[in-house]
C-alpha positions in Angstrom: 0.0 0.0 0.0 1.0 3.6 -0.6 -0.2 7.0 0.4 0.4 10.4 -1.2 3.6 12.3 -0.5 1.9 15.6 -0.8 -1.0 17.7 -2.3 -2.1 17.2 -5.9 -4.8 18.6 -8.0 -6.3 18.1 -11.5 -8.9 20.0 -13.4 -11.1 19.1 -16.4 -14.0 20.8 -18.2 -16.8 18.4 -19.3 -19.8 19.8 -21.1 -19.1 23.3 -19.7 -18.9 22.1 -16.1 -15.6 22.5 -14.4 -14.4 19.6 -12.2 -11.4 20.3 -9.9 -10.0 17.4 -7.9 -7.8 18.1 -4.8 -6.0 15.2 -3.1 -3.8 15.0 -0.1 -2.5 12.5 2.5 -4.5 12.2 5.7 -3.2 10.2 8.7 -6.5 10.5 10.6 -10.1 11.4 10.2 -9.5 14.7 11.8 -6.8 15.5 9.2 -9.2 14.5 6.4 -12.0 16.7 7.8 -9.6 19.6 8.3 -8.5 19.3 4.7 -12.1 19.2 3.4 -13.0 22.3 5.5 -9.9 24.2 4.3 -10.3 23.3 0.6 -14.0 23.3 -0.1 -15.2 26.1 -2.3 -18.6 27.4 -1.0 -19.3 29.2 -4.2 -19.1 25.9 -6.2 -22.2 24.0 -7.1 -21.0 20.8 -5.4 -18.1 19.8 -3.1 -18.1 16.0 -3.3 -15.4 14.0 -1.4 -14.2 10.6 -0.2 -11.4 9.6 2.1 -10.0 6.3 3.2 -7.9 5.8 6.4 -7.3 2.1 7.0 -10.7 0.4 7.5 -12.4 3.8 7.9 -13.9 5.4 4.8 -16.5 8.1 4.1 -17.9 9.8 1.0 -20.4 12.4 0.1 -22.3 13.2 -3.1 -23.0 16.8 -1.8 -26.3 17.1 -3.6 -25.5 15.1 -6.7 -27.7 12.0 -7.4 -26.9 9.2 -4.9 -23.9 7.2 -5.8 -22.7 9.5 -8.7 -20.0 11.5 -7.0 -18.6 10.3 -3.6 -18.6 6.6 -4.4 -16.7 7.0 -7.7 -14.1 9.2 -5.9 -13.7 6.4 -3.2 -13.4 3.8 -6.0 -10.6 5.9 -7.6 -8.7 5.9 -4.2 -9.1 2.1 -3.9 -8.3 1.4 -7.5 -5.0 3.4 -7.1 -4.1 1.1 -4.1 -3.9 4.1 -1.8 -4.6 4.5 1.9 -4.7 7.5 4.3 -5.9 9.7 1.4 -8.6 12.4 1.1 -9.9 13.6 -2.3 -12.3 16.6 -2.8 -13.8 17.2 -6.2 -15.3 20.6 -6.7 -17.9 21.1 -9.5 -19.0 24.3 -11.1 -22.1 23.5 -13.0 -21.9 24.6 -16.7 -25.6 24.3 -17.6 -25.6 20.9 -19.3 -26.9 17.9 -17.3 -24.5 14.9 -17.6 -26.8 12.1 -16.5 -25.9 9.5 -13.9 -23.3 7.7 -16.0 -21.7 11.0 -17.1 -21.4 12.1 -13.5 -19.8 8.8 -12.4 -17.2 9.1 -15.2 -16.5 12.8 -14.5 -16.1 12.5 -10.7 -14.3 9.2 -10.8 -12.1 10.2 -13.8 -10.9 13.6 -12.4 -10.2 12.0 -9.0 -8.3 9.1 -10.6 -6.2 11.4 -12.7 -5.3 13.6 -9.7 -4.2 10.5 -7.8 -2.3 9.2 -10.8 -0.3 12.5 -11.1 0.3 12.8 -7.3 3.6 12.0 -5.8 3.4 8.7 -3.8 5.1 7.5 -0.7 5.3 4.0 0.9 2.7 3.6 3.7 4.7 3.2 6.9 3.3 2.1 10.2 5.0 4.1 13.0 5.7 2.8 16.4 6.7 4.5 19.7 9.9 3.3 21.3 11.0 4.2 24.8 14.1 3.1 26.6 16.4 4.1 29.4 20.2 4.0 29.6 22.6 4.9 32.4 24.4 8.2 32.2 27.8 6.8 31.0 26.0 5.5 27.8 24.2 8.7 26.9 26.9 10.0 24.6 27.0 6.8 22.6 23.2 6.7 22.3 23.2 10.3 21.0 25.8 9.4 18.4 23.8 6.4 17.2 20.6 8.4 17.0 22.3 11.2 15.1 23.9 8.7 12.6 20.4 7.3 11.9 18.8 10.8 11.6 16.5 10.1 14.5 15.3 12.6 17.1 14.2 11.6 20.6 12.6 13.3 23.5 14.8 13.0 26.6 13.9 12.9 30.3 16.6 12.9 32.9 16.0 10.4 35.8 18.1 9.6 38.9 19.5 6.4 37.2 20.0 7.8 33.7 18.2 9.1 30.7 14.9 8.0 29.2 14.6 8.4 25.4 11.3 8.3 23.5 11.0 8.4 19.8 8.8 7.4 16.8 10.2 5.4 13.9 8.9 3.1 11.1 7.9 -0.3 12.6 10.4 -2.2 10.4 13.3 -0.3 11.9 12.4 -1.0 15.6 14.2 -4.3 16.1 17.4 -3.2 14.3 17.6 -0.1 16.4 17.0 -1.9 19.7 19.7 -4.5 18.8 22.2 -1.7 17.8 21.4 0.1 21.1 21.9 -3.1 23.1 25.2 -3.9 21.4 26.4 -0.3 21.8 25.5 -0.1 25.5 26.7 -3.7 26.2 23.2 -4.7 27.4 22.8 -1.7 29.7 19.5 -0.8 28.0 16.0 -1.0 29.5 13.2 -1.1 26.9 9.8 0.1 28.1 6.7 -1.8 27.0 
């Protein structure tokens, strides 16, 4: 699975109606709703959308006939193999009715093209890692974290320093092994 690496948009004119798709990554439903609120165009005839975040998905036809806008946008997200993505399609009505099939093709097509053009990124599951080391090992830990381009929150305790950081799940075991080797086993992993 992949997600988007950033914002993307695509616009088409079909039978004098302007369709503008805006797509972005969304790690949570709150992020998706904030994106929709920030990018909807109140002066437009319709602001249809869909988002998918893991098993959670939502879509809206925003006044278009049922199933002709939001569902085709969601289908475009799924067909592209994307997750944690939100797509808003804004329509300015041009005076010509497209019919149900025409609307499905228009909304789904402009969303699919925006997603096709968008920069992609691998979908990473992040994990929280927290560990403690005694004071004599802190300098070595700083060096290892710096070499791996990782940033950690630090808390100073009577027995040493507690480090807490986020990293891709696939890197957790390798980091903990490297830390254990570096500190000669003087590492206490929390959780």
